N, C-alpha and C positions, 0 to 999 in steps of 0.2 A: 427141688432145687431152682428150676426156672422162675418160680414165683418169689423166692427168696432174693434172688438176683434182682429181680424187678422191684421188689420192695426196697431194697437197698438203693437202687437207682432212683427211685422217686423221692426217698429220704434224702439223697444227695442233691437232687435237683431242688427240694426245699431249702437245704442248706445253702447252696449257691445263690438262691434268689433272696432269700429271707436275711440270712447271717451276712454273707459275703457281698450282697447286693449286686451280683453280677447280672448284667442283662438278661432278660428272659430268653430272648433268641439264642444268645450264646451258651446259656445254660442248657437249654433244650438239645442243641447240637452236640454239646460235650457229653451230656448223659446219654444221648442216643448212641454215640459212638462207644462210650464205655459198656454200655449194656448189651450193644451188638456184639462186642469182643467177648464179654463175659459169658454170653449165651452161646458162643461157639461159632458165630459168623466168622469165616476166613478174613484176614486182614485186607486182602484185595478187594473184598465185596463190600466192606463197610461204607466206604465214601459213596460208590455207585448206589447202594440201597438208600442212603440219606439223600442224594440227588433226586433219586425216583420219587421218594416220599414228599420232599420238598416241591419239587416241580410238579407232580400230580396234584397236590393239594393247591398250589397257587394257580396251576392251570385252569382250574375250574372256579376260582375265586377272585383273581385279580381284576377282572372287568366289574364285577358285581360290587365289589368294596370300594374300587376306585371312583366308579361312577356314582355310588350312593353318596360317597363324601362329596363329589362335585354338586349333585344336586342338593344337598344339605347346605353347602356353602353358597350357593347361588340364591337359595331362599333366604339364607341370614343376611347377606349383603345386599339384597333388593328390598329388604323390609317385609317380606312375605310372611315370615314367622311372626313378626309383630303385629301384622295386620290379623292374622288369624287369632291370636291371643286377645287383642283389644277388642275385635268384634265378638267373640264369644262372651268375654266379659260384660260387654254392653248388654248382650242378650240376657244373660242369665242374671245379672244385677248382684248386689252386694251380698244377698243372703245365699246365693248359690254359687259364689264367686269360686270356692275351692273345687267345685265340679267343673266349672268352665276351665280353671288352670289344669285340671286333670285330663280334660278332653283336649285342651291345646297341647300338653305334653305328650299325649298318646298320638296325636296327628303329626306333630313336628317330630316325635320321635322316631316314627317310621322310616323317616329319611335322614336322620342324623344320628351319629354316634353318641353314646351316653354322655360323654364328657363334653362334646361339641353343644349337645342339646341343652346341658345343664348351665354351662357358661353363658349360652346364648339367652336362655330364658331367665336366669337368676336376677339380671336387672329389672326385668318386668315384674318379678315376684316381689322385689323390695319395693317397686313403685306402687304396686297393686296394695300391698300390705299397708303402707304409709298412707296412701289416698283413701283407702276403705277403712283405715284404723281397726285392722283385725289383727290377731296375732300372727306373727311371721311364719311360724311353722305350720298353721292352718292352711296357708297357701303353698308354703314350700314342701311339705310331705306329699300332696297330691301329685305336684309337679315331678319330683324325684320318683315316685313310685310308678308313674306312668311311662317316664323315660327307662326305668330299670326293667319294667315288664316288656316293653318293646325290644329292649336291647337283648334280653335273654330268650324271647320266644319267637320273634317274627324275623324271617328273612326280609330284607337283603342284609341284616346286620351280619358282621363277620362270624360271631359264635355259632348261631343256629345255620347259617350258610355253609360253614366248613364242616360242621357236624353231619349235616345232610350229605355232604360229599363223603365223609368217612363212612357212614352207614348206607350209602347208596340210596338214600330215601328221595322221594319227589319233594322238591322245594315249594311247589304250589300247593301240594296237600299239606305240607308242614305249616306252610302260612295259614291256610283255612282252618286247621286244628289249632294251631298256636292262637289264632284270633278268638276262637271260641273259648279258650281257657285264659287268654290275657284279659278281656274286657271284665269279667267279675273279680279277677285277681287284682286288677288296678283299682277297681271300686273299693274292695275291701282294705288293701295295703295302703290306699290313698285317702280319699274324703273320710271313710269310715274310721280308720285308725287315728286319723288327725284329731278326731273328737277326743281321743284319750290323753293327748299331749298338751291340752290347754293350759296346764299348770307351769309348762316350760314356755317362757316368753322372752327369749333373746332379742336384743335391740338391732335394728338395721345397721350393720357395719357402716361407720362413717366413710362417705366418699364412694360407696358402692352403686349409687344411683346416677353417677355421672357418665355412664356408658352412652353412646349415641342412640338416641331415640329419633325415629323417622317421623317427619311432618306427615299429615294425612295424604297431602298431594304427592309425596315421594313414594309411596307404597302402592303396590298393585292391588286390585281389588280382592276381597274375600273369596268369592267363587272361585276366581282365577288361581288364587294361592292355594286353595284346598285342592282344586282340581289337579294342578301340577304336582303337589306333594302326593297325591294318591294315585297317580298314572300308573307306577310299577305295581302297586298293591292291586289294583283292579284288574290289571292284565294278568298277574300271576294267580290270583283267585279265580278268574274266568277260565283259565287253563285248567285249574284244578277241578273246577265244576263240570268243564267239558269232559274231562277223563273219567268222572263218575257217571256221567248222564248221556254221552253221545257216543255213537259207533265210531271206532278208530278209522273206518273207511271214508267218513263223510268229510266234505270240504271244510265245513264249519270247524270240526274237530281239528283238522290239519292246521287251519289258519290260527285258532286259538292257542293251540299248544305251541306253535311257532312264536307267536307274539308274546306267550306268557312264559317263555323261557327266561330265566333271570338276566342273562346277558342282553337279550333282545328288549325286555321290559325296561331295564335300566337304561339302555341306549336310547329308546324311545323318550323316556323321562327326561334324560338330560337334554336331548335335542328339544324338547318342549320347554324346559326351563331356560335354555339359551335365548329362546324368543320370549317367553313370559316374564322371567325375571331378569332379563338381559336387554336385548335389543328393544323390547317394548318400553323399557324403563330409561331409555336413552343411553345406554351403555354401548360402547364400540366392541367390535370383535377382539381387539388386543386387551381391552380391560377385562372383557369375559373370560378370556383364555388365561389371563393372569389370576383370576378368581380359581379357575379350575386347577391350575398348576398348584397354588397354595393349598388347595383342599387335599390334593394328592400327597403333598409333603406331610401333612399332618398325620396321615394313616400309613405312611410307609413302614414304620416300625411294628404296626399292629399286623401287617401284612407278612412280615418276616417272622413275627411270633407264631402266627396262624401256620406258616410254612414249616417252622420248627416243630411245631406239634404233629404235623404231617409226616416229618421225617422220623420222629420217635415212633409214630403209628406203624410206619413201613418197617423199621427195624423188628419191632415186636411180631410182625406178620412173617417177614422172611426168616427170622430165627427160630420160627416154630412156636414161640412163646403164645402167640394169638390163638393157635389151634389148640394148645394145652388148656388156656383160660376157658376156651369155648367148650372143651369137653368137660371140664370140671362145672362150668355152668349149667351144662346141658343135664348134668346128673344132680345139680343143686335144686333144693325146693323152693329156692328164693326166686321171685319173679325177676326176669331180665330187666323190667323197667325200674323195679325197686333197686336192683344191682346198680344199674347205670347212674341212678340218682345218688345212691350212697358212696359209690367211687367219686363221683364229681364233688359230692358235699364234703368229703374228707380231704380232697385235694385242695378245694377252695379254702377250707378253714386253716389248712396247714400253710399254703403258699400265698393266699390273698387275691392272686389274679384270677377273675372268672374266665378269662379267655384261655389261660393256661389250664385252669381246671377242667374246662369244657373239653379242649382239644386232648389233653392228656387222658381223661377218661374215655373220651371218644375212641381213642387209639386201643385202650384196654379192653373196652366192651365191644368193639367192632366185630369180633369173632362170634359173639353171642347172637348176633342177628342172623348170620348164616345158619348156624347150628340149630337155634330154637324156632326160627321162623317168626320170631315177634315182629310186630308191625314197626318198620324203620323209622316212620315219621313219629310215632309215639316215643320211640328210643330218642330221637333227637330232642324232643320237649321234655323228657325226664332227665336227661343229661344237663340240658340247658337250666332246668329248674334246680338241680343239685348244685350247679355251678354258682348259684346266686345265694346260697345260704349264708347268714350271718354277717358277711363282709368284715372280717376281723381287721385290727389295726395295720396289718401289713398289706392291706388293699389300698391303693390311692384314692378310691371312692370315698372311703372312711374319712380321710383327712380332707377332701374337696367338700364334703357336706359339713364337716365340723367347723373347718375355718369360715366358709361363706357364712354359715348361720350363727357363728360366734358361739359355739356350744362348748361345753366341758367334755372331756372323754366320757364320764359318766352319762351324761345327757346325749351324747351321740350313740352310746351303746343302747340306751333306753328308746331312741327314736330311729336312727337309721339302721342299726343292727336288727332291731325287731322288725322293722319295714322289710327288709331283705329276707328275713327267715319267714315272714308270712308269706311273701311272694312264692319262695322256694317250696314251702310245705303245701300252699294252695296249688302250685304248679303240679306237684305230684298227684294230689288228690284228683285234680282234673284229668291227668293222664289215665290213671286208673279208671275213672268214670267212663272216659271215651274208650278204653279197652273193652269194656263190658258192653258198650253200645254198638261199636263198629264191628 
């Protein structure tokens, strides 16, 4: 009976989001309350449990997501992202330009949310395709693939970071393992897959190249731009390596783990960006703060949706459904990693939102980690991979890709949906390989 109630609740969640088009945050809270009541939680405990789940999730996430958005916005507004793109393209040349764009998307995507990175880089994609006289998708697919891979696998993005908190996984190790999987996945889903779409040649949409392009003297240097974008990644990766190789009592271990905590790494990165992308570029403190404020406004709803997923997770735990699922999973022959991927993939296909899919699947699969002893970092990556599959038409990303590249629905399925499925399946394969190694 507990699983039937949960299944009905998830179907109702899909109905509210897809058919009623209710805001995902409101839908998650409503379903969390109804599931909690149906599972037998006393009425007086439902709201406190929702508050506990929402607050517990956002408490470990708000600084990371907010500061990550600030870093990305400062990089965009200073011309740092454009500098990274144009320099790599100059170095790689026309023949290898799609690899340059993929690398650009990967670097920029670490600091930017998918939608922000897409909108930021799309004018450059159009400019490059026109100037180099190459098919638009030959440049666009590598960019989209790199952004999607970093969004699904690498903290400090909200999905992987939030799932890490749900599974009690080490975010630094998640980043390290995620990078190992993300690089080959971005190559196959990006430049390699783009070779199969050469027969689809949409035109550059009229007027789409009019976005602001920085003059050379207006942009920060390439080295400085890359350095600033990579600060949080380097710090968190150093922390992960320290945990694997150093004695916990050593001073170096203590400092690296302190500096590599996501909150501290992003704090240092934003402080660095305020200087490199702000003060050094001639911006005043009030101007810089205005950019930071606008960045937070753009991700406010993302934070609430993530918090709503945390509320549903807590309802499942406190009502006993989590333990019930964990006991079933422990007796099941299905790998916990495959279970997490499958649940996320089903939810993604049904409701469209990768964030909702990842958070809902994380809440459902969280008890499996404690019961089975599976590697929590790999569970994060398996869940993230499942949440990216297919990208159905009820995913805003589907229409973002379709409209900007001027594709038909059929062409979008042939390109974008296949791209996302490649990322999802390769992500699962990479997780299973890492499980056999570590």
